[in-house]
C-alpha positions as CSV (number, residue, x, y, z in Angstrom):
1,M,84.7,123.2,117.6
2,P,86.4,125.1,114.7
3,M,85.1,123.9,111.3
4,D,88.0,122.4,109.4
5,R,88.9,119.2,107.6
6,E,89.6,117.5,110.9
7,A,86.2,118.6,112.2
8,Q,84.6,117.3,109.1
9,L,86.3,113.9,109.7
10,R,85.2,113.8,113.3
11,L,81.6,114.6,112.4
12,V,81.3,112.1,109.6
13,K,82.9,109.4,111.8
14,L,80.4,109.9,114.6
15,R,78.3,106.8,114.5
16,D,76.1,105.0,117.0
17,D,73.9,101.9,116.6
18,T,71.3,103.5,118.9
19,G,71.4,106.7,116.9
20,V,73.1,110.1,116.4
21,L,71.0,113.1,117.1
22,S,71.9,116.1,114.8
23,L,70.4,119.4,115.7
24,Y,70.7,122.6,113.5
25,V,69.3,126.0,114.3
26,N,69.5,129.2,112.2
27,A,69.6,132.0,114.8
28,D,68.8,134.9,112.4
29,P,68.7,138.1,114.5
30,R,66.2,139.6,112.0
31,Q,63.6,137.2,113.1
32,E,61.4,138.7,115.8
33,G,59.3,137.3,118.6
34,S,59.3,137.1,122.5
35,T,60.5,133.5,122.1
36,P,63.1,133.0,119.4
37,P,61.5,131.4,116.4
38,W,64.4,128.9,116.0
39,K,63.8,127.7,119.6
40,T,60.1,127.1,118.8
41,R,61.1,125.1,115.6
42,L,63.7,123.1,117.6
43,D,61.2,122.3,120.4
44,Q,58.6,121.2,117.9
45,G,61.0,119.0,116.0
46,L,62.3,117.3,119.2
47,K,58.7,116.7,120.3
48,Q,57.8,115.2,116.9
49,L,60.8,113.0,117.0
50,L,60.1,111.7,120.5
51,E,56.5,110.8,119.5
52,A,57.7,109.0,116.4
53,V,60.4,106.7,117.7
54,D,59.7,103.4,119.4
55,N,59.7,102.9,123.2
56,G,63.3,101.7,123.6
57,T,64.8,104.5,121.6
58,R,62.2,107.0,123.0
59,S,63.4,106.3,126.6
60,L,67.1,106.8,125.7
61,L,66.4,109.8,123.6
62,G,64.3,111.4,126.3
63,R,67.1,110.9,128.9
64,R,69.7,112.4,126.5
65,I,67.5,115.4,125.9
66,E,67.1,115.9,129.6
67,E,70.8,115.6,130.1
68,M,71.4,118.1,127.3
69,K,69.1,120.7,128.8
70,L,71.8,123.3,129.4
71,D,73.4,122.5,126.0
72,L,70.0,123.0,124.3
73,E,69.5,126.3,126.1
74,E,72.9,127.5,124.9
75,L,72.1,126.3,121.4
76,V,69.0,128.5,121.1
77,R,70.0,131.4,123.3
78,P,69.9,134.7,121.2
79,G,73.3,135.8,122.6
80,S,75.2,132.6,121.9
81,P,77.9,132.7,119.3
82,G,77.0,132.2,115.6
83,I,74.0,132.5,113.4
84,G,74.3,128.9,112.2
85,R,74.7,126.4,115.1
86,G,74.9,122.6,115.3
87,L,74.9,120.1,118.1
88,F,75.6,116.4,117.5
89,V,75.1,113.7,120.2
90,A,75.6,110.0,120.0
91,L,72.7,108.5,122.1
92,G,74.5,105.4,123.2
93,S,78.0,106.8,124.1
94,G,77.0,110.4,124.9
95,E,79.9,111.7,122.7
96,S,79.0,115.2,121.5
97,H,80.3,118.0,119.3
98,R,79.1,121.6,118.8
99,V,79.7,123.9,115.9
100,A,78.9,127.7,115.6
101,M,79.4,129.8,112.5
102,Q,78.2,133.1,111.0
103,T,77.1,131.3,107.9
104,P,73.3,130.5,108.0
105,L,72.3,126.8,108.4
106,A,68.9,125.2,107.8
107,D,66.8,124.4,110.9
108,R,66.7,120.7,111.2
109,V,66.3,117.7,113.6
110,A,67.7,114.4,112.5
111,L,68.2,111.0,114.0
112,G,70.1,108.3,112.3
113,P,73.0,105.8,112.6
114,R,75.5,108.6,111.5
115,T,75.7,112.4,111.8
116,H,73.5,114.3,109.4
117,I,76.1,116.7,107.8
118,A,74.4,117.8,104.6
119,P,73.6,121.4,105.9
120,M,77.2,121.7,107.2
121,L,78.7,120.7,103.9
122,A,76.4,123.0,102.0
123,A,77.6,125.9,104.1
124,W,81.2,124.9,103.3
125,A,80.7,126.1,99.7
126,E,80.5,129.8,100.8
127,G,82.4,129.8,104.0
128,A,85.4,127.4,103.6
129,P,88.7,128.5,105.2
130,V,90.6,131.3,103.6
131,G,93.9,132.8,104.5
132,V,94.6,136.5,104.3
133,A,98.1,138.0,104.3
134,V,98.2,141.7,104.8
135,V,101.5,143.2,103.8
136,D,102.9,146.7,104.5
137,G,106.1,148.4,105.6
138,K,105.9,146.7,109.0
139,G,105.9,143.2,107.6
140,M,102.9,140.8,107.3
141,R,99.8,140.0,109.2
142,L,98.2,136.6,108.8
143,L,94.4,136.1,109.3
144,D,92.2,133.0,109.2
145,T,88.8,133.7,107.8
146,R,86.1,131.0,107.8
147,F,82.3,130.9,108.0
148,G,81.8,134.6,108.6
149,R,84.6,135.0,111.2
150,S,88.1,136.4,110.9
151,E,90.9,136.0,113.4
152,E,94.5,137.2,113.3
153,V,96.5,134.1,113.9
154,S,100.1,135.1,113.2
155,G,102.5,137.6,111.6
156,L,106.0,138.5,110.6
157,S,107.6,141.7,111.8
158,F,110.0,143.5,109.5
159,E,113.0,144.8,111.5
160,L,116.0,146.2,109.7
161,D,119.2,147.3,111.5
162,T,120.3,150.4,109.6
163,D,122.4,151.9,112.4
164,E,125.6,151.3,110.5
165,W,124.2,152.4,107.2
166,R,125.7,155.7,106.0
167,V,122.9,158.2,105.1
168,L,124.4,160.9,102.9
169,K,123.0,164.3,103.4
170,G,122.5,166.9,100.8
171,P,122.3,166.7,97.0
172,T,124.4,164.8,94.6
173,A,125.1,166.0,91.1
174,S,123.6,164.3,88.1
175,H,123.1,165.6,84.6
176,S,119.7,167.0,83.9
177,A,117.8,166.2,80.8
178,W,116.0,169.5,81.4
179,R,119.3,171.4,81.7
180,G,118.8,173.8,84.6
181,R,120.8,176.9,85.0
182,D,124.0,175.0,85.7
183,G,123.1,171.9,83.7
184,F,122.5,169.7,86.9
185,V,119.6,168.6,89.0
186,S,119.7,167.7,92.7
187,S,118.8,164.2,94.0
188,N,118.3,163.7,97.8
189,Q,120.4,160.8,99.1
190,Q,117.6,160.1,101.5
191,D,115.7,158.6,98.5
192,L,118.5,156.2,97.9
193,F,118.3,155.2,101.6
194,E,114.6,154.6,101.4
195,N,115.0,152.6,98.2
196,R,117.5,150.3,100.0
197,V,115.0,149.8,102.8
198,A,112.3,149.0,100.3
199,E,114.5,146.4,98.6
200,H,115.2,144.7,101.9
201,L,111.4,144.7,102.7
202,Q,110.6,143.0,99.4
203,K,113.3,140.4,99.9
204,F,111.9,139.8,103.4
205,L,108.3,139.3,102.1
206,A,109.6,137.0,99.3
207,A,111.4,134.8,101.9
208,A,108.1,134.5,103.8
209,H,106.7,131.9,101.4
210,T,107.7,129.0,103.6
211,T,105.7,130.5,106.5
212,L,102.7,131.0,104.2
213,E,102.9,127.4,102.9
214,E,103.0,126.1,106.5
215,H,100.0,128.1,107.4
216,V,98.1,126.9,104.3
217,T,98.7,123.3,105.4
218,T,98.0,123.9,109.1
219,F,94.8,125.9,108.7
220,G,93.5,124.1,105.6
221,W,93.2,127.3,103.5
222,E,91.7,126.7,100.1
223,L,92.4,130.3,99.0
224,L,95.2,132.7,100.1
225,V,94.5,136.4,99.6
226,V,97.6,138.6,99.6
227,T,96.6,142.3,100.0
228,G,98.4,145.6,100.2
229,D,100.6,147.8,98.0
230,P,101.0,146.1,94.6
231,E,104.8,145.9,94.7
232,L,104.7,144.3,98.2
233,V,101.9,141.9,97.1
234,E,104.0,140.8,94.1
235,A,107.0,140.3,96.3
236,A,105.0,138.2,98.8
237,S,103.2,136.1,96.3
238,K,105.7,135.5,93.5
239,S,107.3,132.5,95.3
240,L,103.9,130.9,96.0
241,R,102.8,130.2,92.5
242,N,104.4,126.7,92.4
243,G,103.7,124.1,95.0
244,V,101.4,126.0,97.4
245,K,98.2,124.0,98.1
246,A,95.9,127.0,98.0
247,E,94.9,129.3,95.1
248,V,96.7,132.6,95.5
249,V,94.6,135.8,95.0
250,A,96.3,139.2,94.7
251,S,94.3,142.1,96.0
252,K,95.2,145.8,95.6
253,L,93.3,146.9,98.7
254,V,95.6,148.5,101.4
255,L,94.2,147.3,104.7
256,S,97.2,147.3,107.1
257,Q,95.5,149.4,109.8
258,S,92.1,147.6,109.6
259,T,90.7,145.2,112.1
260,P,90.1,141.5,111.2
261,A,86.4,142.1,110.8
262,Q,87.0,145.1,108.5
263,I,89.5,143.2,106.4
264,E,87.0,140.3,106.0
265,E,84.2,142.7,105.0
266,A,86.4,144.6,102.5
267,L,87.7,141.4,100.9
268,A,84.4,139.6,100.8
269,P,83.5,140.5,97.1
270,E,87.0,139.4,95.9
271,I,86.8,136.1,97.9
272,A,83.4,135.3,96.5
273,A,84.6,136.0,93.0
274,A,87.6,133.9,93.5
275,R,85.5,131.0,94.8
276,S,83.2,131.3,91.8
277,E,86.1,131.3,89.4
278,R,87.7,128.3,91.2
279,D,84.4,126.3,91.0
280,A,84.0,127.2,87.3
281,K,87.6,125.9,86.6
282,L,86.9,122.8,88.6
283,A,83.7,122.1,86.6
284,A,85.5,122.7,83.3
285,A,88.3,120.4,84.4
286,F,85.8,117.7,85.2
287,A,84.3,118.0,81.7
288,E,87.8,117.3,80.3
289,A,88.8,114.7,82.9
290,P,87.5,111.4,81.4
291,P,88.6,108.7,81.5
292,K,90.1,109.8,84.9
293,A,86.6,110.8,86.2
294,A,83.6,109.1,87.5
295,T,80.2,110.5,86.6
296,G,77.0,109.8,88.5
297,S,76.3,108.0,91.8
298,E,76.8,104.5,90.6
299,A,80.2,105.1,89.1
300,V,81.3,107.3,92.0
301,L,80.3,104.7,94.6
302,D,82.2,102.1,92.7
303,A,85.3,104.3,92.6
304,L,85.0,105.2,96.3
305,Q,84.8,101.5,97.3
306,G,87.9,100.9,95.3
307,G,89.8,103.8,96.9
308,R,90.3,105.4,93.5
309,V,88.8,108.8,94.2
310,D,91.1,111.8,94.5
311,R,88.4,114.4,94.8
312,L,84.7,114.0,95.3
313,V,82.6,116.9,93.8
314,I,79.0,117.6,94.7
315,E,76.8,120.3,93.3
316,R,75.6,122.6,96.0
317,D,72.0,122.6,94.7
318,S,71.8,118.9,94.1
319,V,69.9,116.3,96.0
320,W,73.3,114.9,97.2
321,S,73.9,118.1,99.2
322,G,70.5,117.9,101.0
323,R,69.5,121.4,99.8
324,Q,66.2,120.0,98.5
325,I,65.1,119.0,102.0
326,P,62.8,121.8,103.3
327,P,64.0,123.8,106.3
328,G,62.6,122.6,109.6
329,A,62.2,119.0,108.4
330,V,62.5,116.2,111.0
331,L,64.5,113.3,109.6
332,A,64.5,109.9,111.2
333,D,64.1,106.3,110.1
334,A,60.9,106.1,112.1
335,I,59.4,109.1,110.4
336,A,58.3,108.4,106.8
337,P,58.3,111.6,104.7
338,G,54.8,112.3,103.4
339,E,55.8,113.2,99.9
340,P,57.7,110.8,97.6
341,E,59.9,113.7,96.3
342,L,61.0,114.5,99.9
343,A,61.6,110.8,100.7
344,Q,63.9,110.5,97.6
345,A,65.7,113.7,98.6
346,V,66.3,112.4,102.1
347,A,67.6,109.0,100.8
348,D,69.9,110.8,98.3
349,A,71.2,113.1,101.0
350,Q,72.0,110.2,103.2
351,L,73.8,108.5,100.3
352,G,75.7,111.7,99.7
353,E,76.8,111.8,103.3
354,A,78.0,108.1,103.0
355,M,80.0,109.2,99.9
356,I,81.6,112.0,101.9
357,E,82.5,109.7,104.7
358,M,84.1,107.2,102.3
359,A,86.0,110.0,100.5
360,L,87.5,111.5,103.7
361,A,88.3,108.1,105.1
362,S,90.4,107.4,102.0
363,D,92.1,110.9,102.3
364,A,90.3,112.2,99.2
365,R,89.3,115.8,99.0
366,V,85.6,116.9,99.0
367,S,84.5,119.9,97.1
368,I,81.0,121.4,97.2
369,L,80.5,123.6,94.2
370,G,79.0,127.0,94.7
371,D,75.8,128.3,93.1
372,G,75.9,128.2,89.3
373,A,78.7,125.6,88.9
374,T,77.5,122.3,87.5
375,L,79.0,119.0,86.4
376,G,76.6,118.4,83.5
377,E,73.3,116.6,83.2
378,K,74.8,113.1,83.1
379,A,76.5,113.6,86.5
380,G,73.2,114.1,88.3
381,G,74.9,116.4,90.8
382,V,77.8,114.2,91.8
383,G,81.2,113.2,90.2
384,A,84.8,112.4,91.1
385,F,88.3,112.9,89.9
386,L,90.1,109.6,90.0
387,R,93.6,108.7,91.1
388,W,93.9,106.1,88.3
């Protein structure tokens, strides 16, 4: 399942009275061992969970795990796609979803009435969908980049019929500022021909803004990087500055002959910098937002229940994002965390997931700030921009 806003919504809506089993593995190829370490951690987590739940749930959980045997083998197999992998199964209905991405995820086993999505939303901060428009003399290539993967999804080919154009051969006279022997300098008419082609190309790229806007909406791009020759980048991006739902980033890298993977690697520093700048702007806007902002969990919950939230904002390193839960933790109502700090982190993460569910259900946006961006001490890691 590709990770996008619709996938977010499907995952947060996955609920089951019997329980939803959420499994995460981090298949880091640098980890050595005859048996993949992430497989060992998953096996131990499932065993611990089975031993902790009561007989009624244990029986159903055991049957589901047996039915999922092939899915579990695929989840931990070294050659399976993705470094970060997730499998989510409703015990009662059997409904399941699988996610794979190149962004690392924390190893975790969780069982609760709703999907445990804190690790997924934390990964969103550094791998959210980005569009890339590569422009050159042939037109435009459009790539979708998300969670460490890049795929060419579309393009526009520049084709110009110049058969009836008159190409003048030879020089034309023009007065020379340098005054040659006869006071004139030669200028090849082929240059004028190429200039006309360049003008048409720039007009073509400028007219592509409707296609780019459609792709931003379809693929849920938060950033749109336009890369290539500066004149072509300017032509392609100048009509996007008003109305497009993604932040437009102009890059001077010329990557027209590169593969999607090479393009993603080359643009990675610029994309990371653009994300950091965007988050800093969002945090600064939040500081200036009152009274159209809710600060802290109590105020945010009240606004969510009233349908007044336009954008829910969560700090990536906060308890709300679940980052304070140790990797490899087994989370379930039947398993009481041994440390009070861990118990509080689990409770806060679950409340954060409920906030995310409420936000998405009311068509509000959800932003997980990257490392270093904060909402201030009073927010306690969570805030919201309000509709009214």
